[in-house]
N, CA, C, O and the ligand as a Tripos MOL2 file, in Angstrom:
@<TRIPOS>MOLECULE
protein
  261   259    66     0     0
PROTEIN
NO_CHARGES

@<TRIPOS>ATOM
      1 N         -92.4310  162.3190 -131.6150 N.3       1 MET1
      2 CA        -93.8840  162.2710 -131.4130 C.3       1 MET1
      3 C         -94.2370  160.7460 -131.4980 C.2       1 MET1
      4 O         -93.8740  160.0300 -132.4310 O.2       1 MET1
      5 N         -95.0030  160.3120 -130.3990 N.am      2 ILE2
      6 CA        -95.4680  158.8710 -130.3600 C.3       2 ILE2
      7 C         -97.0030  158.9190 -130.5480 C.2       2 ILE2
      8 O         -97.6460  159.7080 -129.8560 O.2       2 ILE2
      9 N         -97.5680  158.1960 -131.3580 N.am      3 LYS3
     10 CA        -98.9210  158.0600 -131.6050 C.3       3 LYS3
     11 C         -99.4840  156.7300 -131.0680 C.2       3 LYS3
     12 O         -98.9130  155.6890 -131.3920 O.2       3 LYS3
     13 N        -100.4900  156.6990 -130.3240 N.am      4 LEU4
     14 CA       -101.1160  155.5730 -129.6820 C.3       4 LEU4
     15 C        -102.5680  155.4100 -130.1180 C.2       4 LEU4
     16 O        -103.3020  156.3940 -130.2130 O.2       4 LEU4
     17 N        -102.9630  154.2420 -130.3690 N.am      5 HIS5
     18 CA       -104.3480  153.9450 -130.5940 C.3       5 HIS5
     19 C        -104.8880  153.5260 -129.2250 C.2       5 HIS5
     20 O        -104.3530  152.6100 -128.6000 O.2       5 HIS5
     21 N        -105.9600  154.2020 -128.7530 N.am      6 ILE6
     22 CA       -106.4510  153.8110 -127.3650 C.3       6 ILE6
     23 C        -107.8130  153.1790 -127.6170 C.2       6 ILE6
     24 O        -108.5750  153.6310 -128.4720 O.2       6 ILE6
     25 N        -108.0950  152.1650 -126.8870 N.am      7 GLU7
     26 CA       -109.5280  151.5570 -126.9110 C.3       7 GLU7
     27 C        -110.1650  151.5440 -125.5510 C.2       7 GLU7
     28 O        -109.5320  151.2580 -124.5350 O.2       7 GLU7
     29 N        -111.4180  151.8590 -125.5640 N.am      8 GLY8
     30 CA       -112.0490  151.7770 -124.2950 C.3       8 GLY8
     31 C        -112.6090  153.1120 -123.7220 C.2       8 GLY8
     32 O        -113.3180  153.1340 -122.7160 O.2       8 GLY8
     33 N        -112.2510  154.2210 -124.4190 N.am      9 MET9
     34 CA       -112.6430  155.5340 -123.9600 C.3       9 MET9
     35 C        -114.0810  155.8140 -124.4310 C.2       9 MET9
     36 O        -114.3800  155.6570 -125.6150 O.2       9 MET9
     37 N        -114.9850  156.2330 -123.5050 N.am     10 THR10
     38 CA       -116.2180  156.6020 -123.9160 C.3      10 THR10
     39 C        -116.7440  157.9630 -123.8280 C.2      10 THR10
     40 O        -117.7560  158.3460 -124.4160 O.2      10 THR10
     41 N        -115.9670  158.7140 -123.0210 N.am     11 CYS11
     42 CA       -116.3770  160.1000 -122.7530 C.3      11 CYS11
     43 C        -115.2090  161.0150 -122.3670 C.2      11 CYS11
     44 O        -114.0700  160.5490 -122.3420 O.2      11 CYS11
     45 N        -115.4220  162.1650 -122.0980 N.am     12 GLY12
     46 CA       -114.3810  163.1030 -121.8710 C.3      12 GLY12
     47 C        -113.5820  162.7590 -120.5950 C.2      12 GLY12
     48 O        -112.3860  163.0320 -120.4990 O.2      12 GLY12
     49 N        -114.2910  162.1480 -119.6140 N.am     13 HIS13
     50 CA       -113.5380  161.7480 -118.4330 C.3      13 HIS13
     51 C        -112.4980  160.7590 -118.6960 C.2      13 HIS13
     52 O        -111.4020  160.8050 -118.1370 O.2      13 HIS13
     53 N        -112.8470  159.8240 -119.5830 N.am     14 CYS14
     54 CA       -111.9180  158.7130 -119.9610 C.3      14 CYS14
     55 C        -110.7890  159.4300 -120.5980 C.2      14 CYS14
     56 O        -109.6610  159.1960 -120.1640 O.2      14 CYS14
     57 N        -110.9490  160.3140 -121.6200 N.am     15 ALA15
     58 CA       -109.8580  161.0140 -122.2620 C.3      15 ALA15
     59 C        -109.0610  161.7490 -121.2230 C.2      15 ALA15
     60 O        -107.8440  161.8130 -121.4020 O.2      15 ALA15
     61 N        -109.5940  162.3160 -120.1510 N.am     16 LYS16
     62 CA       -108.8480  163.0030 -119.2110 C.3      16 LYS16
     63 C        -107.9990  162.0290 -118.3920 C.2      16 LYS16
     64 O        -106.8620  162.3500 -118.0450 O.2      16 LYS16
     65 N        -108.5350  160.8400 -118.0750 N.am     17 HIS17
     66 CA       -107.7970  159.8800 -117.2800 C.3      17 HIS17
     67 C        -106.5890  159.4270 -118.0850 C.2      17 HIS17
     68 O        -105.4850  159.3330 -117.5490 O.2      17 HIS17
     69 N        -106.7900  159.1430 -119.3790 N.am     18 VAL18
     70 CA       -105.7570  158.6930 -120.2690 C.3      18 VAL18
     71 C        -104.6660  159.7420 -120.4130 C.2      18 VAL18
     72 O        -103.4790  159.4210 -120.3650 O.2      18 VAL18
     73 N        -105.0750  161.0170 -120.5940 N.am     19 THR19
     74 CA       -104.1920  162.1010 -120.7120 C.3      19 THR19
     75 C        -103.3360  162.2550 -119.5280 C.2      19 THR19
     76 O        -102.1270  162.4610 -119.6300 O.2      19 THR19
     77 N        -103.9950  162.1510 -118.3300 N.am     20 GLU20
     78 CA       -103.1680  162.3470 -117.2050 C.3      20 GLU20
     79 C        -102.2260  161.1870 -116.9260 C.2      20 GLU20
     80 O        -101.1160  161.3490 -116.4210 O.2      20 GLU20
     81 N        -102.7270  160.0070 -117.2800 N.am     21 ALA21
     82 CA       -101.7900  158.8400 -117.1380 C.3      21 ALA21
     83 C        -100.5230  158.9180 -118.0460 C.2      21 ALA21
     84 O         -99.4150  158.5260 -117.6790 O.2      21 ALA21
     85 N        -100.7720  159.4180 -119.1670 N.am     22 LEU22
     86 CA        -99.6710  159.5770 -120.1890 C.3      22 LEU22
     87 C         -98.7360  160.6070 -119.7010 C.2      22 LEU22
     88 O         -97.5220  160.4030 -119.7120 O.2      22 LEU22
     89 N         -99.3080  161.8220 -119.2270 N.am     23 GLN23
     90 CA        -98.4190  162.8200 -118.7210 C.3      23 GLN23
     91 C         -97.6190  162.4420 -117.5570 C.2      23 GLN23
     92 O         -96.6110  163.0890 -117.2740 O.2      23 GLN23
     93 N         -98.0050  161.4220 -116.8520 N.am     24 ALA24
     94 CA        -97.2400  161.1000 -115.6410 C.3      24 ALA24
     95 C         -96.1100  160.1080 -116.0050 C.2      24 ALA24
     96 O         -95.2730  159.8160 -115.1510 O.2      24 ALA24
     97 N         -96.0660  159.6050 -117.2000 N.am     25 VAL25
     98 CA        -94.9120  158.6430 -117.6280 C.3      25 VAL25
     99 C         -93.6310  159.5780 -117.7150 C.2      25 VAL25
    100 O         -93.6480  160.7350 -118.1340 O.2      25 VAL25
    101 N         -92.5200  158.8910 -117.2500 N.am     26 LYS26
    102 CA        -91.2130  159.5720 -117.2680 C.3      26 LYS26
    103 C         -90.8540  159.8390 -118.7600 C.2      26 LYS26
    104 O         -90.9180  158.9610 -119.6200 O.2      26 LYS26
    105 N         -90.4690  161.1360 -118.9990 N.am     27 GLY27
    106 CA        -89.9220  161.5520 -120.3130 C.3      27 GLY27
    107 C         -91.0000  162.1960 -121.1140 C.2      27 GLY27
    108 O         -90.6800  162.7410 -122.1700 O.2      27 GLY27
    109 N         -92.3310  162.1930 -120.7010 N.am     28 VAL28
    110 CA        -93.3480  162.7920 -121.4660 C.3      28 VAL28
    111 C         -93.2790  164.3160 -121.2340 C.2      28 VAL28
    112 O         -93.1610  164.7950 -120.1060 O.2      28 VAL28
    113 N         -93.3560  165.0360 -122.3330 N.am     29 GLU29
    114 CA        -93.3430  166.4900 -122.2250 C.3      29 GLU29
    115 C         -94.8190  166.9360 -122.3700 C.2      29 GLU29
    116 O         -95.2360  167.8400 -121.6470 O.2      29 GLU29
    117 N         -95.5730  166.3730 -123.2210 N.am     30 SER30
    118 CA        -96.9560  166.7150 -123.3650 C.3      30 SER30
    119 C         -97.7340  165.4680 -123.9110 C.2      30 SER30
    120 O         -97.1550  164.6040 -124.5690 O.2      30 SER30
    121 N         -99.0320  165.4120 -123.6210 N.am     31 ALA31
    122 CA        -99.8330  164.3560 -124.1530 C.3      31 ALA31
    123 C        -101.1580  164.8780 -124.4400 C.2      31 ALA31
    124 O        -101.7600  165.5820 -123.6290 O.2      31 ALA31
    125 N        -101.6570  164.5310 -125.6430 N.am     32 GLU32
    126 CA       -102.9880  164.9640 -126.1080 C.3      32 GLU32
    127 C        -103.7950  163.8110 -126.5530 C.2      32 GLU32
    128 O        -103.2980  162.9620 -127.2930 O.2      32 GLU32
    129 N        -105.0530  163.7360 -126.1280 N.am     33 VAL33
    130 CA       -105.9060  162.5360 -126.4750 C.3      33 VAL33
    131 C        -107.2000  163.1050 -127.3180 C.2      33 VAL33
    132 O        -107.9600  163.9940 -126.9330 O.2      33 VAL33
    133 N        -107.2630  162.4420 -128.4570 N.am     34 ASP34
    134 CA       -108.4600  162.6910 -129.2010 C.3      34 ASP34
    135 C        -109.4280  161.5850 -129.0850 C.2      34 ASP34
    136 O        -109.2780  160.4860 -129.6190 O.2      34 ASP34
    137 N        -110.4560  161.9480 -128.3390 N.am     35 LEU35
    138 CA       -111.5120  160.9140 -127.9870 C.3      35 LEU35
    139 C        -112.2640  160.2420 -129.2270 C.2      35 LEU35
    140 O        -112.5210  159.0390 -129.2730 O.2      35 LEU35
    141 N        -112.5700  161.1200 -130.1780 N.am     36 GLN36
    142 CA       -113.2010  160.6670 -131.4090 C.3      36 GLN36
    143 C        -112.3300  159.7470 -132.2330 C.2      36 GLN36
    144 O        -112.7470  158.6910 -132.7080 O.2      36 GLN36
    145 N        -111.1290  160.1900 -132.3730 N.am     37 ALA37
    146 CA       -110.1240  159.4880 -133.2370 C.3      37 ALA37
    147 C        -109.5050  158.2690 -132.4440 C.2      37 ALA37
    148 O        -108.7960  157.4350 -133.0080 O.2      37 ALA37
    149 N        -109.8150  158.2210 -131.1140 N.am     38 LYS38
    150 CA       -109.2190  157.1850 -130.2630 C.3      38 LYS38
    151 C        -107.6720  157.2180 -130.4430 C.2      38 LYS38
    152 O        -107.0250  156.1850 -130.6210 O.2      38 LYS38
    153 N        -107.1510  158.3730 -130.3920 N.am     39 GLU39
    154 CA       -105.6990  158.4520 -130.6580 C.3      39 GLU39
    155 C        -105.1010  159.3860 -129.6280 C.2      39 GLU39
    156 O        -105.6990  160.4030 -129.2760 O.2      39 GLU39
    157 N        -103.9300  159.0430 -129.1510 N.am     40 ALA40
    158 CA       -103.1450  159.8840 -128.3140 C.3      40 ALA40
    159 C        -101.8320  160.2250 -128.9960 C.2      40 ALA40
    160 O        -101.1760  159.4260 -129.6630 O.2      40 ALA40
    161 N        -101.5020  161.5520 -128.7510 N.am     41 THR41
    162 CA       -100.3070  161.9980 -129.3590 C.3      41 THR41
    163 C         -99.3040  162.4200 -128.1960 C.2      41 THR41
    164 O         -99.6500  163.2830 -127.3890 O.2      41 THR41
    165 N         -98.1720  161.8600 -128.1250 N.am     42 VAL42
    166 CA        -97.3250  162.1300 -126.9750 C.3      42 VAL42
    167 C         -95.9750  162.7490 -127.4180 C.2      42 VAL42
    168 O         -95.2880  162.2100 -128.2860 O.2      42 VAL42
    169 N         -95.6260  163.8670 -126.8130 N.am     43 ALA43
    170 CA        -94.3060  164.4010 -127.1310 C.3      43 ALA43
    171 C         -93.3750  164.1460 -126.0440 C.2      43 ALA43
    172 O         -93.7610  164.0990 -124.8760 O.2      43 ALA43
    173 N         -91.9710  163.9550 -126.4420 N.am     44 GLY44
    174 CA        -91.0700  163.6970 -125.4340 C.3      44 GLY44
    175 C         -90.3180  162.4130 -125.7560 C.2      44 GLY44
    176 O         -90.3990  161.8580 -126.8520 O.2      44 GLY44
    177 N         -89.5590  161.9600 -124.7100 N.am     45 GLN45
    178 CA        -88.6420  160.7370 -124.9180 C.3      45 GLN45
    179 C         -89.1540  159.6070 -124.0760 C.2      45 GLN45
    180 O         -88.3800  158.8970 -123.4350 O.2      45 GLN45
    181 N         -90.4160  159.4390 -124.0730 N.am     46 ALA46
    182 CA        -90.9170  158.3060 -123.2660 C.3      46 ALA46
    183 C         -90.8150  156.9280 -123.9300 C.2      46 ALA46
    184 O         -90.7760  156.8340 -125.1570 O.2      46 ALA46
    185 N         -90.7740  155.9140 -123.1670 N.am     47 ASP47
    186 CA        -90.6750  154.5000 -123.6270 C.3      47 ASP47
    187 C         -92.0660  154.0980 -124.1090 C.2      47 ASP47
    188 O         -93.0380  154.3840 -123.4100 O.2      47 ASP47
    189 N         -92.2070  153.4760 -125.2190 N.am     48 LEU48
    190 CA        -93.5960  153.1660 -125.7580 C.3      48 LEU48
    191 C         -94.1940  152.1870 -124.8910 C.2      48 LEU48
    192 O         -95.4030  152.2730 -124.6750 O.2      48 LEU48
    193 N         -93.4710  151.2040 -124.3270 N.am     49 GLN49
    194 CA        -94.1440  150.2340 -123.4870 C.3      49 GLN49
    195 C         -94.5800  150.7860 -122.1780 C.2      49 GLN49
    196 O         -95.5560  150.3000 -121.6060 O.2      49 GLN49
    197 N         -93.8580  151.8500 -121.6350 N.am     50 ALA50
    198 CA        -94.2680  152.4580 -120.4390 C.3      50 ALA50
    199 C         -95.5630  153.3110 -120.6730 C.2      50 ALA50
    200 O         -96.3870  153.4860 -119.7760 O.2      50 ALA50
    201 N         -95.6800  153.7830 -121.8240 N.am     51 LEU51
    202 CA        -96.9390  154.5370 -122.1370 C.3      51 LEU51
    203 C         -98.0840  153.5560 -122.1580 C.2      51 LEU51
    204 O         -99.1200  153.7630 -121.5260 O.2      51 LEU51
    205 N         -97.8710  152.4510 -122.9190 N.am     52 ILE52
    206 CA        -99.0480  151.4660 -123.0670 C.3      52 ILE52
    207 C         -99.4530  150.9300 -121.6510 C.2      52 ILE52
    208 O        -100.6200  150.7570 -121.2990 O.2      52 ILE52
    209 N         -98.3880  150.6990 -120.9150 N.am     53 SER53
    210 CA        -98.6420  150.1390 -119.4950 C.3      53 SER53
    211 C         -99.3260  151.1420 -118.6230 C.2      53 SER53
    212 O        -100.1270  150.7730 -117.7640 O.2      53 SER53
    213 N         -99.0310  152.4060 -118.8220 N.am     54 ALA54
    214 CA        -99.7660  153.4010 -118.0330 C.3      54 ALA54
    215 C        -101.2500  153.5610 -118.3430 C.2      54 ALA54
    216 O        -102.0780  153.8060 -117.4660 O.2      54 ALA54
    217 N        -101.5520  153.4060 -119.6670 N.am     55 VAL55
    218 CA       -102.8680  153.4540 -120.1950 C.3      55 VAL55
    219 C        -103.7270  152.2860 -119.6820 C.2      55 VAL55
    220 O        -104.8790  152.4290 -119.2730 O.2      55 VAL55
    221 N        -103.0530  151.0980 -119.7410 N.am     56 GLU56
    222 CA       -103.6810  149.8220 -119.3800 C.3      56 GLU56
    223 C        -103.9210  149.8640 -117.8550 C.2      56 GLU56
    224 O        -104.9280  149.3330 -117.3860 O.2      56 GLU56
    225 N        -103.0680  150.4480 -117.1210 N.am     57 ALA57
    226 CA       -103.2540  150.5680 -115.6500 C.3      57 ALA57
    227 C        -104.5290  151.3400 -115.3470 C.2      57 ALA57
    228 O        -105.1060  151.1130 -114.2840 O.2      57 ALA57
    229 N        -105.0080  152.2330 -116.1980 N.am     58 GLU58
    230 CA       -106.2210  153.0120 -115.9640 C.3      58 GLU58
    231 C        -107.4570  152.1970 -116.5670 C.2      58 GLU58
    232 O        -108.5830  152.6870 -116.4860 O.2      58 GLU58
    233 N        -107.2690  151.0690 -117.1150 N.am     59 GLY59
    234 CA       -108.2890  150.3560 -117.5950 C.3      59 GLY59
    235 C        -108.7700  150.2830 -119.1140 C.2      59 GLY59
    236 O        -109.7770  149.7050 -119.5240 O.2      59 GLY59
    237 N        -107.8250  151.0000 -119.8660 N.am     60 TYR60
    238 CA       -107.9290  151.0570 -121.2780 C.3      60 TYR60
    239 C        -106.8460  150.3020 -121.9140 C.2      60 TYR60
    240 O        -105.8550  149.8940 -121.3090 O.2      60 TYR60
    241 N        -107.0990  150.1220 -123.2650 N.am     61 SER61
    242 CA       -106.0080  149.4350 -123.9490 C.3      61 SER61
    243 C        -105.3380  150.3160 -124.9280 C.2      61 SER61
    244 O        -105.9460  151.2340 -125.4790 O.2      61 SER61
    245 N        -104.0870  150.0480 -125.1520 N.am     62 ALA62
    246 CA       -103.3530  150.9220 -126.1610 C.3      62 ALA62
    247 C        -102.3720  150.1150 -126.8880 C.2      62 ALA62
    248 O        -101.8150  149.1350 -126.3930 O.2      62 ALA62
    249 N        -102.1540  150.5940 -128.1970 N.am     63 ARG63
    250 CA       -101.0750  150.0150 -129.0010 C.3      63 ARG63
    251 C        -100.5620  151.1390 -129.9030 C.2      63 ARG63
    252 O        -101.2060  152.1520 -130.1790 O.2      63 ARG63
    253 N         -99.3710  150.8540 -130.3170 N.am     64 ALA64
    254 CA        -98.6970  151.7710 -131.1850 C.3      64 ALA64
    255 C         -99.5620  151.9990 -132.4310 C.2      64 ALA64
    256 O        -100.1030  151.0480 -132.9950 O.2      64 ALA64
    257 N         -99.6950  153.3090 -132.8730 N.am     65 ASN65
    258 CA       -100.5980  153.5900 -134.0650 C.3      65 ASN65
    259 C         -99.7970  153.8860 -135.2020 C.2      65 ASN65
    260 O        -100.3280  154.1450 -136.2820 O.2      65 ASN65
    261 CU       -115.5510  158.1610 -119.7340 Cu       66 CU66
@<TRIPOS>BOND
     1     1     2 1
     2     2     3 1
     3     3     4 2
     4     3     5 am
     5     5     6 1
     6     6     7 1
     7     7     8 2
     8     7     9 am
     9     9    10 1
    10    10    11 1
    11    11    12 2
    12    11    13 am
    13    13    14 1
    14    14    15 1
    15    15    16 2
    16    15    17 am
    17    17    18 1
    18    18    19 1
    19    19    20 2
    20    19    21 am
    21    21    22 1
    22    22    23 1
    23    23    24 2
    24    23    25 am
    25    25    26 1
    26    26    27 1
    27    27    28 2
    28    27    29 am
    29    29    30 1
    30    30    31 1
    31    31    32 2
    32    31    33 am
    33    33    34 1
    34    34    35 1
    35    35    36 2
    36    35    37 am
    37    37    38 1
    38    38    39 1
    39    39    40 2
    40    39    41 am
    41    41    42 1
    42    42    43 1
    43    43    44 2
    44    43    45 am
    45    45    46 1
    46    46    47 1
    47    47    48 2
    48    47    49 am
    49    49    50 1
    50    50    51 1
    51    51    52 2
    52    51    53 am
    53    53    54 1
    54    54    55 1
    55    55    56 2
    56    55    57 am
    57    57    58 1
    58    58    59 1
    59    59    60 2
    60    59    61 am
    61    61    62 1
    62    62    63 1
    63    63    64 2
    64    63    65 am
    65    65    66 1
    66    66    67 1
    67    67    68 2
    68    67    69 am
    69    69    70 1
    70    70    71 1
    71    71    72 2
    72    71    73 am
    73    73    74 1
    74    74    75 1
    75    75    76 2
    76    75    77 am
    77    77    78 1
    78    78    79 1
    79    79    80 2
    80    79    81 am
    81    81    82 1
    82    82    83 1
    83    83    84 2
    84    83    85 am
    85    85    86 1
    86    86    87 1
    87    87    88 2
    88    87    89 am
    89    89    90 1
    90    90    91 1
    91    91    92 2
    92    91    93 am
    93    93    94 1
    94    94    95 1
    95    95    96 2
    96    95    97 am
    97    97    98 1
    98    98    99 1
    99    99   100 2
   100    99   101 am
   101   101   102 1
   102   102   103 1
   103   103   104 2
   104   103   105 am
   105   105   106 1
   106   106   107 1
   107   107   108 2
   108   107   109 am
   109   109   110 1
   110   110   111 1
   111   111   112 2
   112   111   113 am
   113   113   114 1
   114   114   115 1
   115   115   116 2
   116   115   117 am
   117   117   118 1
   118   118   119 1
   119   119   120 2
   120   119   121 am
   121   121   122 1
   122   122   123 1
   123   123   124 2
   124   123   125 am
   125   125   126 1
   126   126   127 1
   127   127   128 2
   128   127   129 am
   129   129   130 1
   130   130   131 1
   131   131   132 2
   132   131   133 am
   133   133   134 1
   134   134   135 1
   135   135   136 2
   136   135   137 am
   137   137   138 1
   138   138   139 1
   139   139   140 2
   140   139   141 am
   141   141   142 1
   142   142   143 1
   143   143   144 2
   144   143   145 am
   145   145   146 1
   146   146   147 1
   147   147   148 2
   148   147   149 am
   149   149   150 1
   150   150   151 1
   151   151   152 2
   152   151   153 am
   153   153   154 1
   154   154   155 1
   155   155   156 2
   156   155   157 am
   157   157   158 1
   158   158   159 1
   159   159   160 2
   160   159   161 am
   161   161   162 1
   162   162   163 1
   163   163   164 2
   164   163   165 am
   165   165   166 1
   166   166   167 1
   167   167   168 2
   168   167   169 am
   169   169   170 1
   170   170   171 1
   171   171   172 2
   172   171   173 am
   173   173   174 1
   174   174   175 1
   175   175   176 2
   176   175   177 am
   177   177   178 1
   178   178   179 1
   179   179   180 2
   180   179   181 am
   181   181   182 1
   182   182   183 1
   183   183   184 2
   184   183   185 am
   185   185   186 1
   186   186   187 1
   187   187   188 2
   188   187   189 am
   189   189   190 1
   190   190   191 1
   191   191   192 2
   192   191   193 am
   193   193   194 1
   194   194   195 1
   195   195   196 2
   196   195   197 am
   197   197   198 1
   198   198   199 1
   199   199   200 2
   200   199   201 am
   201   201   202 1
   202   202   203 1
   203   203   204 2
   204   203   205 am
   205   205   206 1
   206   206   207 1
   207   207   208 2
   208   207   209 am
   209   209   210 1
   210   210   211 1
   211   211   212 2
   212   211   213 am
   213   213   214 1
   214   214   215 1
   215   215   216 2
   216   215   217 am
   217   217   218 1
   218   218   219 1
   219   219   220 2
   220   219   221 am
   221   221   222 1
   222   222   223 1
   223   223   224 2
   224   223   225 am
   225   225   226 1
   226   226   227 1
   227   227   228 2
   228   227   229 am
   229   229   230 1
   230   230   231 1
   231   231   232 2
   232   231   233 am
   233   233   234 1
   234   234   235 1
   235   235   236 2
   236   235   237 am
   237   237   238 1
   238   238   239 1
   239   239   240 2
   240   239   241 am
   241   241   242 1
   242   242   243 1
   243   243   244 2
   244   243   245 am
   245   245   246 1
   246   246   247 1
   247   247   248 2
   248   247   249 am
   249   249   250 1
   250   250   251 1
   251   251   252 2
   252   251   253 am
   253   253   254 1
   254   254   255 1
   255   255   256 2
   256   255   257 am
   257   257   258 1
   258   258   259 1
   259   259   260 2
@<TRIPOS>SUBSTRUCTURE
     1 MET1         2 RESIDUE 1 A MET
     2 ILE2         6 RESIDUE 1 A ILE
     3 LYS3        10 RESIDUE 1 A LYS
     4 LEU4        14 RESIDUE 1 A LEU
     5 HIS5        18 RESIDUE 1 A HIS
     6 ILE6        22 RESIDUE 1 A ILE
     7 GLU7        26 RESIDUE 1 A GLU
     8 GLY8        30 RESIDUE 1 A GLY
     9 MET9        34 RESIDUE 1 A MET
    10 THR10       38 RESIDUE 1 A THR
    11 CYS11       42 RESIDUE 1 A CYS
    12 GLY12       46 RESIDUE 1 A GLY
    13 HIS13       50 RESIDUE 1 A HIS
    14 CYS14       54 RESIDUE 1 A CYS
    15 ALA15       58 RESIDUE 1 A ALA
    16 LYS16       62 RESIDUE 1 A LYS
    17 HIS17       66 RESIDUE 1 A HIS
    18 VAL18       70 RESIDUE 1 A VAL
    19 THR19       74 RESIDUE 1 A THR
    20 GLU20       78 RESIDUE 1 A GLU
    21 ALA21       82 RESIDUE 1 A ALA
    22 LEU22       86 RESIDUE 1 A LEU
    23 GLN23       90 RESIDUE 1 A GLN
    24 ALA24       94 RESIDUE 1 A ALA
    25 VAL25       98 RESIDUE 1 A VAL
    26 LYS26      102 RESIDUE 1 A LYS
    27 GLY27      106 RESIDUE 1 A GLY
    28 VAL28      110 RESIDUE 1 A VAL
    29 GLU29      114 RESIDUE 1 A GLU
    30 SER30      118 RESIDUE 1 A SER
    31 ALA31      122 RESIDUE 1 A ALA
    32 GLU32      126 RESIDUE 1 A GLU
    33 VAL33      130 RESIDUE 1 A VAL
    34 ASP34      134 RESIDUE 1 A ASP
    35 LEU35      138 RESIDUE 1 A LEU
    36 GLN36      142 RESIDUE 1 A GLN
    37 ALA37      146 RESIDUE 1 A ALA
    38 LYS38      150 RESIDUE 1 A LYS
    39 GLU39      154 RESIDUE 1 A GLU
    40 ALA40      158 RESIDUE 1 A ALA
    41 THR41      162 RESIDUE 1 A THR
    42 VAL42      166 RESIDUE 1 A VAL
    43 ALA43      170 RESIDUE 1 A ALA
    44 GLY44      174 RESIDUE 1 A GLY
    45 GLN45      178 RESIDUE 1 A GLN
    46 ALA46      182 RESIDUE 1 A ALA
    47 ASP47      186 RESIDUE 1 A ASP
    48 LEU48      190 RESIDUE 1 A LEU
    49 GLN49      194 RESIDUE 1 A GLN
    50 ALA50      198 RESIDUE 1 A ALA
    51 LEU51      202 RESIDUE 1 A LEU
    52 ILE52      206 RESIDUE 1 A ILE
    53 SER53      210 RESIDUE 1 A SER
    54 ALA54      214 RESIDUE 1 A ALA
    55 VAL55      218 RESIDUE 1 A VAL
    56 GLU56      222 RESIDUE 1 A GLU
    57 ALA57      226 RESIDUE 1 A ALA
    58 GLU58      230 RESIDUE 1 A GLU
    59 GLY59      234 RESIDUE 1 A GLY
    60 TYR60      238 RESIDUE 1 A TYR
    61 SER61      242 RESIDUE 1 A SER
    62 ALA62      246 RESIDUE 1 A ALA
    63 ARG63      250 RESIDUE 1 A ARG
    64 ALA64      254 RESIDUE 1 A ALA
    65 ASN65      258 RESIDUE 1 A ASN
    66 CU66       261 GROUP 0 **** ****
């Protein structure tokens, strides 16, 4: 399980964008985003930097939590 802190999400659409971006990363089995907690939980064998890059490509920022 990888936990990420996500900055920049303001609504459910943002959370959906981030969730979909994370789910598209190679090795991800599932991704869940908690908008209030600004946290994403990713299951699988994905590369941390690839996850961060995917979130940043959508216009949000992420770091390991
Ligand atoms: Cu939004």
